[in-house]
C-alpha positions in Angstrom: 0.1 0.3 -0.4 1.4 3.1 -1.3 2.0 6.3 1.6 0.5 9.6 0.6 0.7 13.0 1.7 -2.8 14.9 1.5 -2.3 18.3 -1.3 -5.6 19.2 0.7 -8.7 19.1 2.5 -11.2 15.5 2.3 -12.3 12.5 3.6 -10.8 9.3 2.5 -12.0 6.6 4.5 -13.8 7.4 8.1 -10.8 10.3 7.9 -10.6 13.3 8.1 -7.9 14.6 5.8 -6.2 17.8 5.6 -3.5 19.0 3.3 -0.2 17.5 4.3 -1.7 14.4 6.5 -0.4 11.6 5.4 -2.0 7.9 4.8 -1.6 5.2 2.9 -3.9 4.2 0.4 -4.2 1.1 -1.7 -3.3 1.0 -4.6 -6.4 1.8 -7.5 -7.8 4.6 -4.4 -3.5 5.9 -4.7 -3.7 6.4 -8.5 -6.8 7.8 -8.8 -6.3 10.5 -5.8 -3.4 11.2 -7.7 -4.6 11.4 -10.7 -7.5 14.0 -9.7 -5.0 16.3 -7.1 -6.0 15.3 -3.8 -2.8 13.6 -3.1 0.7 12.9 -3.9 3.1 10.4 -3.2 5.4 10.5 -0.4 8.6 9.9 -1.4 11.9 9.3 0.8 15.1 12.0 0.4 17.4 9.2 -0.3 20.2 10.5 1.3 24.2 9.8 -1.2 27.5 9.5 0.1 30.3 12.3 -0.4 31.4 12.0 -4.0 35.6 10.6 -3.5 37.6 12.2 -6.1 40.2 9.6 -4.9 38.2 6.8 -5.7 38.0 8.1 -9.5 39.4 5.3 -12.3 41.6 6.8 -14.5 41.3 6.1 -18.2 44.3 7.2 -20.3 43.3 7.8 -23.7 45.7 7.2 -26.2 47.9 10.2 -28.4 49.0 9.3 -31.1 45.6 7.4 -33.5 47.5 4.7 -34.4 48.1 3.5 -30.4 44.7 3.1 -30.3 42.6 -0.4 -29.5 41.9 -2.3 -32.6 37.8 -2.7 -32.6 36.5 -6.3 -31.9 35.5 -8.1 -34.4 32.6 -10.4 -34.7 32.9 -14.0 -34.0 28.5 -13.9 -35.6 28.4 -14.8 -39.3 28.7 -11.9 -41.7 25.9 -13.6 -44.0 23.3 -14.3 -42.3 21.9 -18.5 -42.6 19.3 -18.6 -45.2 16.4 -20.2 -43.5 14.3 -23.1 -45.1 11.4 -22.2 -47.7 7.9 -22.4 -46.6 5.2 -24.3 -48.6 6.5 -25.4 -51.9 9.8 -27.1 -52.3 11.4 -24.5 -55.9 11.5 -25.5 -58.8 14.7 -26.7 -59.9 16.5 -25.3 -62.1 18.3 -28.2 -64.7 16.2 -29.6 -67.5 15.8 -33.2 -68.0 
């Protein structure tokens, strides 16, 4: 059941809610209340760890284009395989 916050006064179930009251509703009711603007989803603050530039990975790019790594060739066949035809077999090109 999603947590919601009321955006205006209204009655949900048996509760009288005013703006900024938090409550829970089932999935269907939550979608409808958010769609008509009576509530919004309650989001949690996401705390990220501080950025540590010492842990960043350093990628060196070659100055000379001849030193650049060569592209990896595909392991797949360059021409597609022929699929068997459906239905009647093709006529033979050899004439008797």
